[in-house]
PDB file of N, CA, C and O in Angstrom:
ATOM      1  N   MET A   1      27.870  10.489  -3.792  1.00  0.00           N
ATOM      2  CA  MET A   1      27.325  11.340  -2.766  1.00  0.00           C
ATOM      3  C   MET A   1      28.390  11.771  -1.771  1.00  0.00           C
ATOM      4  O   MET A   1      28.344  12.888  -1.255  1.00  0.00           O
ATOM      5  N   SER A   2      29.341  10.903  -1.500  1.00  0.00           N
ATOM      6  CA  SER A   2      30.380  11.294  -0.556  1.00  0.00           C
ATOM      7  C   SER A   2      31.161  12.493  -1.075  1.00  0.00           C
ATOM      8  O   SER A   2      31.707  13.264  -0.286  1.00  0.00           O
ATOM      9  N   ASP A   3      31.219  12.658  -2.397  1.00  0.00           N
ATOM     10  CA  ASP A   3      31.888  13.831  -2.968  1.00  0.00           C
ATOM     11  C   ASP A   3      31.169  15.115  -2.562  1.00  0.00           C
ATOM     12  O   ASP A   3      31.816  16.119  -2.262  1.00  0.00           O
ATOM     13  N   LEU A   4      29.845  15.092  -2.551  1.00  0.00           N
ATOM     14  CA  LEU A   4      29.084  16.267  -2.123  1.00  0.00           C
ATOM     15  C   LEU A   4      29.351  16.573  -0.659  1.00  0.00           C
ATOM     16  O   LEU A   4      29.528  17.730  -0.279  1.00  0.00           O
ATOM     17  N   GLY A   5      29.379  15.531   0.156  1.00  0.00           N
ATOM     18  CA  GLY A   5      29.661  15.730   1.573  1.00  0.00           C
ATOM     19  C   GLY A   5      31.027  16.337   1.788  1.00  0.00           C
ATOM     20  O   GLY A   5      31.194  17.208   2.641  1.00  0.00           O
ATOM     21  N   PHE A   6      32.000  15.890   1.030  1.00  0.00           N
ATOM     22  CA  PHE A   6      33.351  16.436   1.152  1.00  0.00           C
ATOM     23  C   PHE A   6      33.388  17.880   0.660  1.00  0.00           C
ATOM     24  O   PHE A   6      33.987  18.749   1.293  1.00  0.00           O
ATOM     25  N   LEU A   7      32.747  18.117  -0.464  1.00  0.00           N
ATOM     26  CA  LEU A   7      32.754  19.444  -1.073  1.00  0.00           C
ATOM     27  C   LEU A   7      32.124  20.494  -0.158  1.00  0.00           C
ATOM     28  O   LEU A   7      32.647  21.599  -0.018  1.00  0.00           O
ATOM     29  N   TYR A   8      31.013  20.145   0.456  1.00  0.00           N
ATOM     30  CA  TYR A   8      30.293  21.100   1.294  1.00  0.00           C
ATOM     31  C   TYR A   8      30.496  20.865   2.786  1.00  0.00           C
ATOM     32  O   TYR A   8      29.814  21.479   3.606  1.00  0.00           O
ATOM     33  N   ASP A   9      31.436  19.974   3.148  1.00  0.00           N
ATOM     34  CA  ASP A   9      31.738  19.661   4.539  1.00  0.00           C
ATOM     35  C   ASP A   9      30.472  19.293   5.309  1.00  0.00           C
ATOM     36  O   ASP A   9      30.197  19.850   6.372  1.00  0.00           O
ATOM     37  N   THR A  10      29.706  18.353   4.763  1.00  0.00           N
ATOM     38  CA  THR A  10      28.477  17.895   5.395  1.00  0.00           C
ATOM     39  C   THR A  10      28.457  16.374   5.432  1.00  0.00           C
ATOM     40  O   THR A  10      29.229  15.709   4.741  1.00  0.00           O
ATOM     41  N   HIS A  11      27.567  15.843   6.244  1.00  0.00           N
ATOM     42  CA  HIS A  11      27.313  14.411   6.271  1.00  0.00           C
ATOM     43  C   HIS A  11      26.002  14.168   5.534  1.00  0.00           C
ATOM     44  O   HIS A  11      25.030  14.898   5.726  1.00  0.00           O
ATOM     45  N   ILE A  12      25.981  13.164   4.711  1.00  0.00           N
ATOM     46  CA  ILE A  12      24.795  12.893   3.903  1.00  0.00           C
ATOM     47  C   ILE A  12      24.220  11.538   4.303  1.00  0.00           C
ATOM     48  O   ILE A  12      24.946  10.552   4.432  1.00  0.00           O
ATOM     49  N   ALA A  13      22.914  11.507   4.495  1.00  0.00           N
ATOM     50  CA  ALA A  13      22.218  10.257   4.785  1.00  0.00           C
ATOM     51  C   ALA A  13      21.055  10.134   3.816  1.00  0.00           C
ATOM     52  O   ALA A  13      20.401  11.124   3.486  1.00  0.00           O
ATOM     53  N   LEU A  14      20.808   8.937   3.372  1.00  0.00           N
ATOM     54  CA  LEU A  14      19.730   8.678   2.423  1.00  0.00           C
ATOM     55  C   LEU A  14      19.006   7.408   2.848  1.00  0.00           C
ATOM     56  O   LEU A  14      19.635   6.376   3.085  1.00  0.00           O
ATOM     57  N   VAL A  15      17.690   7.485   2.944  1.00  0.00           N
ATOM     58  CA  VAL A  15      16.871   6.311   3.248  1.00  0.00           C
ATOM     59  C   VAL A  15      15.902   6.145   2.093  1.00  0.00           C
ATOM     60  O   VAL A  15      15.180   7.076   1.737  1.00  0.00           O
ATOM     61  N   MET A  16      15.889   4.955   1.510  1.00  0.00           N
ATOM     62  CA  MET A  16      14.997   4.682   0.381  1.00  0.00           C
ATOM     63  C   MET A  16      14.178   3.439   0.699  1.00  0.00           C
ATOM     64  O   MET A  16      14.628   2.545   1.416  1.00  0.00           O
ATOM     65  N   PHE A  17      12.973   3.403   0.153  1.00  0.00           N
ATOM     66  CA  PHE A  17      12.117   2.232   0.269  1.00  0.00           C
ATOM     67  C   PHE A  17      11.903   1.675  -1.132  1.00  0.00           C
ATOM     68  O   PHE A  17      11.438   2.383  -2.025  1.00  0.00           O
ATOM     69  N   SER A  18      12.247   0.402  -1.319  1.00  0.00           N
ATOM     70  CA  SER A  18      12.060  -0.220  -2.622  1.00  0.00           C
ATOM     71  C   SER A  18      10.582  -0.549  -2.812  1.00  0.00           C
ATOM     72  O   SER A  18       9.830  -0.538  -1.838  1.00  0.00           O
ATOM     73  N   PRO A  19      10.144  -0.841  -4.040  1.00  0.00           N
ATOM     74  CA  PRO A  19       8.748  -1.215  -4.274  1.00  0.00           C
ATOM     75  C   PRO A  19       8.325  -2.445  -3.470  1.00  0.00           C
ATOM     76  O   PRO A  19       7.140  -2.629  -3.192  1.00  0.00           O
ATOM     77  N   THR A  20       9.285  -3.280  -3.098  1.00  0.00           N
ATOM     78  CA  THR A  20       8.975  -4.474  -2.301  1.00  0.00           C
ATOM     79  C   THR A  20       8.979  -4.184  -0.809  1.00  0.00           C
ATOM     80  O   THR A  20       8.709  -5.076  -0.005  1.00  0.00           O
ATOM     81  N   GLY A  21       9.286  -2.931  -0.422  1.00  0.00           N
ATOM     82  CA  GLY A  21       9.269  -2.550   0.982  1.00  0.00           C
ATOM     83  C   GLY A  21      10.609  -2.662   1.676  1.00  0.00           C
ATOM     84  O   GLY A  21      10.704  -2.412   2.878  1.00  0.00           O
ATOM     85  N   GLU A  22      11.643  -3.032   0.947  1.00  0.00           N
ATOM     86  CA  GLU A  22      12.966  -3.143   1.552  1.00  0.00           C
ATOM     87  C   GLU A  22      13.515  -1.752   1.850  1.00  0.00           C
ATOM     88  O   GLU A  22      13.408  -0.843   1.027  1.00  0.00           O
ATOM     89  N   VAL A  23      14.099  -1.595   3.030  1.00  0.00           N
ATOM     90  CA  VAL A  23      14.701  -0.325   3.414  1.00  0.00           C
ATOM     91  C   VAL A  23      16.173  -0.350   2.996  1.00  0.00           C
ATOM     92  O   VAL A  23      16.922  -1.264   3.344  1.00  0.00           O
ATOM     93  N   ILE A  24      16.560   0.662   2.251  1.00  0.00           N
ATOM     94  CA  ILE A  24      17.945   0.790   1.803  1.00  0.00           C
ATOM     95  C   ILE A  24      18.457   2.114   2.349  1.00  0.00           C
ATOM     96  O   ILE A  24      17.825   3.151   2.153  1.00  0.00           O
ATOM     97  N   ASN A  25      19.602   2.089   3.035  1.00  0.00           N
ATOM     98  CA  ASN A  25      20.112   3.340   3.570  1.00  0.00           C
ATOM     99  C   ASN A  25      21.571   3.515   3.215  1.00  0.00           C
ATOM    100  O   ASN A  25      22.296   2.558   2.946  1.00  0.00           O
ATOM    101  N   TYR A  26      21.973   4.772   3.224  1.00  0.00           N
ATOM    102  CA  TYR A  26      23.346   5.142   2.901  1.00  0.00           C
ATOM    103  C   TYR A  26      23.744   6.298   3.815  1.00  0.00           C
ATOM    104  O   TYR A  26      22.942   7.193   4.082  1.00  0.00           O
ATOM    105  N   SER A  27      24.954   6.271   4.279  1.00  0.00           N
ATOM    106  CA  SER A  27      25.491   7.374   5.056  1.00  0.00           C
ATOM    107  C   SER A  27      26.904   7.659   4.589  1.00  0.00           C
ATOM    108  O   SER A  27      27.695   6.744   4.359  1.00  0.00           O
ATOM    109  N   SER A  28      27.212   8.936   4.453  1.00  0.00           N
ATOM    110  CA  SER A  28      28.564   9.311   4.026  1.00  0.00           C
ATOM    111  C   SER A  28      29.543   9.246   5.186  1.00  0.00           C
ATOM    112  O   SER A  28      30.755   9.301   4.978  1.00  0.00           O
ATOM    113  N   ARG A  29      29.040   9.132   6.385  1.00  0.00           N
ATOM    114  CA  ARG A  29      29.903   9.100   7.561  1.00  0.00           C
ATOM    115  C   ARG A  29      30.035   7.664   8.067  1.00  0.00           C
ATOM    116  O   ARG A  29      29.040   6.974   8.291  1.00  0.00           O
ATOM    117  N   GLU A  30      31.261   7.239   8.238  1.00  0.00           N
ATOM    118  CA  GLU A  30      31.526   5.907   8.784  1.00  0.00           C
ATOM    119  C   GLU A  30      31.309   5.953  10.289  1.00  0.00           C
ATOM    120  O   GLU A  30      31.711   6.908  10.953  1.00  0.00           O
ATOM    121  N   ARG A  31      30.676   4.924  10.820  1.00  0.00           N
ATOM    122  CA  ARG A  31      30.514   4.839  12.267  1.00  0.00           C
ATOM    123  C   ARG A  31      31.581   3.910  12.821  1.00  0.00           C
ATOM    124  O   ARG A  31      31.740   2.786  12.346  1.00  0.00           O
ATOM    125  N   SER A  32      32.299   4.371  13.812  1.00  0.00           N
ATOM    126  CA  SER A  32      33.328   3.532  14.398  1.00  0.00           C
ATOM    127  C   SER A  32      32.772   2.659  15.513  1.00  0.00           C
ATOM    128  O   SER A  32      33.323   1.597  15.802  1.00  0.00           O
ATOM    129  N   THR A  33      31.681   3.099  16.143  1.00  0.00           N
ATOM    130  CA  THR A  33      31.061   2.286  17.187  1.00  0.00           C
ATOM    131  C   THR A  33      29.584   2.136  16.863  1.00  0.00           C
ATOM    132  O   THR A  33      28.977   3.042  16.292  1.00  0.00           O
ATOM    133  N   PRO A  34      29.004   0.997  17.224  1.00  0.00           N
ATOM    134  CA  PRO A  34      27.579   0.789  16.939  1.00  0.00           C
ATOM    135  C   PRO A  34      26.716   1.782  17.722  1.00  0.00           C
ATOM    136  O   PRO A  34      27.032   2.143  18.855  1.00  0.00           O
ATOM    137  N   ASN A  35      25.657   2.199  17.114  1.00  0.00           N
ATOM    138  CA  ASN A  35      24.714   3.111  17.753  1.00  0.00           C
ATOM    139  C   ASN A  35      23.802   2.294  18.668  1.00  0.00           C
ATOM    140  O   ASN A  35      23.096   1.412  18.179  1.00  0.00           O
ATOM    141  N   PRO A  36      23.791   2.555  19.978  1.00  0.00           N
ATOM    142  CA  PRO A  36      22.945   1.765  20.883  1.00  0.00           C
ATOM    143  C   PRO A  36      21.460   1.963  20.621  1.00  0.00           C
ATOM    144  O   PRO A  36      20.648   1.133  21.029  1.00  0.00           O
ATOM    145  N   ASN A  37      21.093   3.046  19.949  1.00  0.00           N
ATOM    146  CA  ASN A  37      19.680   3.317  19.668  1.00  0.00           C
ATOM    147  C   ASN A  37      19.256   2.813  18.295  1.00  0.00           C
ATOM    148  O   ASN A  37      18.134   3.078  17.863  1.00  0.00           O
ATOM    149  N   GLU A  38      20.131   2.095  17.605  1.00  0.00           N
ATOM    150  CA  GLU A  38      19.824   1.674  16.242  1.00  0.00           C
ATOM    151  C   GLU A  38      18.558   0.823  16.172  1.00  0.00           C
ATOM    152  O   GLU A  38      17.756   0.981  15.251  1.00  0.00           O
ATOM    153  N   GLU A  39      18.374  -0.066  17.126  1.00  0.00           N
ATOM    154  CA  GLU A  39      17.175  -0.913  17.106  1.00  0.00           C
ATOM    155  C   GLU A  39      15.911  -0.067  17.251  1.00  0.00           C
ATOM    156  O   GLU A  39      14.919  -0.306  16.563  1.00  0.00           O
ATOM    157  N   ALA A  40      15.947   0.915  18.142  1.00  0.00           N
ATOM    158  CA  ALA A  40      14.789   1.803  18.323  1.00  0.00           C
ATOM    159  C   ALA A  40      14.541   2.618  17.064  1.00  0.00           C
ATOM    160  O   ALA A  40      13.391   2.824  16.673  1.00  0.00           O
ATOM    161  N   HIS A  41      15.617   3.088  16.421  1.00  0.00           N
ATOM    162  CA  HIS A  41      15.459   3.852  15.186  1.00  0.00           C
ATOM    163  C   HIS A  41      14.866   2.980  14.078  1.00  0.00           C
ATOM    164  O   HIS A  41      13.999   3.423  13.326  1.00  0.00           O
ATOM    165  N   MET A  42      15.341   1.741  13.986  1.00  0.00           N
ATOM    166  CA  MET A  42      14.806   0.840  12.959  1.00  0.00           C
ATOM    167  C   MET A  42      13.334   0.536  13.216  1.00  0.00           C
ATOM    168  O   MET A  42      12.548   0.414  12.276  1.00  0.00           O
ATOM    169  N   GLU A  43      12.970   0.416  14.468  1.00  0.00           N
ATOM    170  CA  GLU A  43      11.564   0.178  14.802  1.00  0.00           C
ATOM    171  C   GLU A  43      10.711   1.378  14.374  1.00  0.00           C
ATOM    172  O   GLU A  43       9.625   1.209  13.818  1.00  0.00           O
ATOM    173  N   LYS A  44      11.209   2.580  14.635  1.00  0.00           N
ATOM    174  CA  LYS A  44      10.485   3.786  14.214  1.00  0.00           C
ATOM    175  C   LYS A  44      10.394   3.869  12.694  1.00  0.00           C
ATOM    176  O   LYS A  44       9.357   4.254  12.155  1.00  0.00           O
ATOM    177  N   LEU A  45      11.479   3.509  11.997  1.00  0.00           N
ATOM    178  CA  LEU A  45      11.455   3.506  10.535  1.00  0.00           C
ATOM    179  C   LEU A  45      10.456   2.486  10.008  1.00  0.00           C
ATOM    180  O   LEU A  45       9.739   2.757   9.045  1.00  0.00           O
ATOM    181  N   ASN A  46      10.404   1.321  10.632  1.00  0.00           N
ATOM    182  CA  ASN A  46       9.444   0.307  10.197  1.00  0.00           C
ATOM    183  C   ASN A  46       8.013   0.757  10.445  1.00  0.00           C
ATOM    184  O   ASN A  46       7.129   0.488   9.633  1.00  0.00           O
ATOM    185  N   ASP A  47       7.774   1.453  11.581  1.00  0.00           N
ATOM    186  CA  ASP A  47       6.442   2.010  11.839  1.00  0.00           C
ATOM    187  C   ASP A  47       6.083   3.051  10.782  1.00  0.00           C
ATOM    188  O   ASP A  47       4.958   3.074  10.283  1.00  0.00           O
ATOM    189  N   LEU A  48       7.043   3.914  10.444  1.00  0.00           N
ATOM    190  CA  LEU A  48       6.819   4.918   9.411  1.00  0.00           C
ATOM    191  C   LEU A  48       6.553   4.257   8.070  1.00  0.00           C
ATOM    192  O   LEU A  48       5.671   4.683   7.325  1.00  0.00           O
ATOM    193  N   LYS A  49       7.318   3.217   7.765  1.00  0.00           N
ATOM    194  CA  LYS A  49       7.127   2.484   6.513  1.00  0.00           C
ATOM    195  C   LYS A  49       5.709   1.914   6.442  1.00  0.00           C
ATOM    196  O   LYS A  49       5.066   1.978   5.394  1.00  0.00           O
ATOM    197  N   GLN A  50       5.223   1.357   7.549  1.00  0.00           N
ATOM    198  CA  GLN A  50       3.870   0.801   7.597  1.00  0.00           C
ATOM    199  C   GLN A  50       2.830   1.899   7.396  1.00  0.00           C
ATOM    200  O   GLN A  50       1.865   1.717   6.653  1.00  0.00           O
ATOM    201  N   THR A  51       3.026   3.026   8.052  1.00  0.00           N
ATOM    202  CA  THR A  51       2.098   4.153   7.909  1.00  0.00           C
ATOM    203  C   THR A  51       2.058   4.650   6.469  1.00  0.00           C
ATOM    204  O   THR A  51       0.986   4.900   5.918  1.00  0.00           O
ATOM    205  N   LEU A  52       3.243   4.793   5.861  1.00  0.00           N
ATOM    206  CA  LEU A  52       3.304   5.244   4.466  1.00  0.00           C
ATOM    207  C   LEU A  52       2.672   4.227   3.532  1.00  0.00           C
ATOM    208  O   LEU A  52       2.003   4.601   2.569  1.00  0.00           O
ATOM    209  N   SER A  53       2.876   2.961   3.803  1.00  0.00           N
ATOM    210  CA  SER A  53       2.289   1.908   2.970  1.00  0.00           C
ATOM    211  C   SER A  53       0.764   1.950   3.052  1.00  0.00           C
ATOM    212  O   SER A  53       0.079   1.819   2.037  1.00  0.00           O
ATOM    213  N   GLU A  54       0.239   2.130   4.256  1.00  0.00           N
ATOM    214  CA  GLU A  54      -1.215   2.215   4.429  1.00  0.00           C
ATOM    215  C   GLU A  54      -1.776   3.448   3.728  1.00  0.00           C
ATOM    216  O   GLU A  54      -2.828   3.379   3.092  1.00  0.00           O
ATOM    217  N   ALA A  55      -1.075   4.577   3.842  1.00  0.00           N
ATOM    218  CA  ALA A  55      -1.528   5.803   3.175  1.00  0.00           C
ATOM    219  C   ALA A  55      -1.485   5.631   1.662  1.00  0.00           C
ATOM    220  O   ALA A  55      -2.398   6.062   0.957  1.00  0.00           O
ATOM    221  N   HIS A  56      -0.428   5.002   1.166  1.00  0.00           N
ATOM    222  CA  HIS A  56      -0.308   4.752  -0.273  1.00  0.00           C
ATOM    223  C   HIS A  56      -1.468   3.895  -0.758  1.00  0.00           C
ATOM    224  O   HIS A  56      -2.036   4.170  -1.814  1.00  0.00           O
ATOM    225  N   GLU A  57      -1.823   2.873  -0.012  1.00  0.00           N
ATOM    226  CA  GLU A  57      -2.929   1.993  -0.402  1.00  0.00           C
ATOM    227  C   GLU A  57      -4.252   2.761  -0.413  1.00  0.00           C
ATOM    228  O   GLU A  57      -5.062   2.578  -1.322  1.00  0.00           O
ATOM    229  N   LYS A  58      -4.479   3.617   0.585  1.00  0.00           N
ATOM    230  CA  LYS A  58      -5.708   4.424   0.624  1.00  0.00           C
ATOM    231  C   LYS A  58      -5.782   5.353  -0.585  1.00  0.00           C
ATOM    232  O   LYS A  58      -6.841   5.500  -1.195  1.00  0.00           O
ATOM    233  N   ILE A  59      -4.667   5.974  -0.928  1.00  0.00           N
ATOM    234  CA  ILE A  59      -4.624   6.867  -2.090  1.00  0.00           C
ATOM    235  C   ILE A  59      -4.884   6.077  -3.365  1.00  0.00           C
ATOM    236  O   ILE A  59      -5.639   6.517  -4.233  1.00  0.00           O
ATOM    237  N   ARG A  60      -4.258   4.908  -3.477  1.00  0.00           N
ATOM    238  CA  ARG A  60      -4.448   4.069  -4.665  1.00  0.00           C
ATOM    239  C   ARG A  60      -5.920   3.674  -4.818  1.00  0.00           C
ATOM    240  O   ARG A  60      -6.465   3.721  -5.921  1.00  0.00           O
ATOM    241  N   LEU A  61      -6.559   3.286  -3.714  1.00  0.00           N
ATOM    242  CA  LEU A  61      -7.964   2.909  -3.764  1.00  0.00           C
ATOM    243  C   LEU A  61      -8.856   4.099  -4.109  1.00  0.00           C
ATOM    244  O   LEU A  61      -9.822   3.954  -4.860  1.00  0.00           O
ATOM    245  N   LYS A  62      -8.538   5.272  -3.565  1.00  0.00           N
ATOM    246  CA  LYS A  62      -9.323   6.470  -3.861  1.00  0.00           C
ATOM    247  C   LYS A  62      -9.215   6.831  -5.338  1.00  0.00           C
ATOM    248  O   LYS A  62     -10.221   7.140  -5.976  1.00  0.00           O
ATOM    249  N   ILE A  63      -8.006   6.795  -5.882  1.00  0.00           N
ATOM    250  CA  ILE A  63      -7.807   7.105  -7.295  1.00  0.00           C
ATOM    251  C   ILE A  63      -8.523   6.074  -8.162  1.00  0.00           C
ATOM    252  O   ILE A  63      -9.143   6.416  -9.170  1.00  0.00           O
ATOM    253  N   SER A  64      -8.430   4.821  -7.761  1.00  0.00           N
ATOM    254  CA  SER A  64      -9.092   3.748  -8.510  1.00  0.00           C
ATOM    255  C   SER A  64     -10.609   3.954  -8.529  1.00  0.00           C
ATOM    256  O   SER A  64     -11.256   3.737  -9.554  1.00  0.00           O
ATOM    257  N   SER A  65     -11.173   4.374  -7.392  1.00  0.00           N
ATOM    258  CA  SER A  65     -12.622   4.577  -7.337  1.00  0.00           C
ATOM    259  C   SER A  65     -13.065   5.767  -8.177  1.00  0.00           C
ATOM    260  O   SER A  65     -14.210   5.802  -8.629  1.00  0.00           O
ATOM    261  N   LEU A  66     -12.198   6.731  -8.395  1.00  0.00           N
ATOM    262  CA  LEU A  66     -12.535   7.880  -9.224  1.00  0.00           C
ATOM    263  C   LEU A  66     -12.618   7.541 -10.712  1.00  0.00           C
ATOM    264  O   LEU A  66     -13.363   8.169 -11.464  1.00  0.00           O
ATOM    265  N   TYR A  67     -11.844   6.541 -11.120  1.00  0.00           N
ATOM    266  CA  TYR A  67     -11.771   6.195 -12.543  1.00  0.00           C
ATOM    267  C   TYR A  67     -12.651   5.020 -12.922  1.00  0.00           C
ATOM    268  O   TYR A  67     -12.918   4.804 -14.104  1.00  0.00           O
ATOM    269  N   PHE A  68     -13.107   4.256 -11.936  1.00  0.00           N
ATOM    270  CA  PHE A  68     -13.884   3.049 -12.296  1.00  0.00           C
ATOM    271  C   PHE A  68     -15.210   3.035 -11.640  1.00  0.00           C
ATOM    272  O   PHE A  68     -15.984   2.099 -11.833  1.00  0.00           O
TER     273      PHE A  68
END
C-alpha cells in the first residue's frame, strides 16, 4: 500500500475489524510524535465498532427469521 501512496503522493490509512472484533489499522505515514487525541479517536472507533456489531446482529436475526 505504501507504493500506492508514493505513486499518487497520498497518505493511505486502513482500518479493519476482524471476525473476533479486533481492530487492525495501517497508515502509510509514520508519526514522529504521538497524537494527543488518539485515546478519543480510539474511543470513537470502539463506539462505532459496537454500533456496527449491534446492527450486524439485528441483520443476522432478521435474515434468520425470514428463512426459519
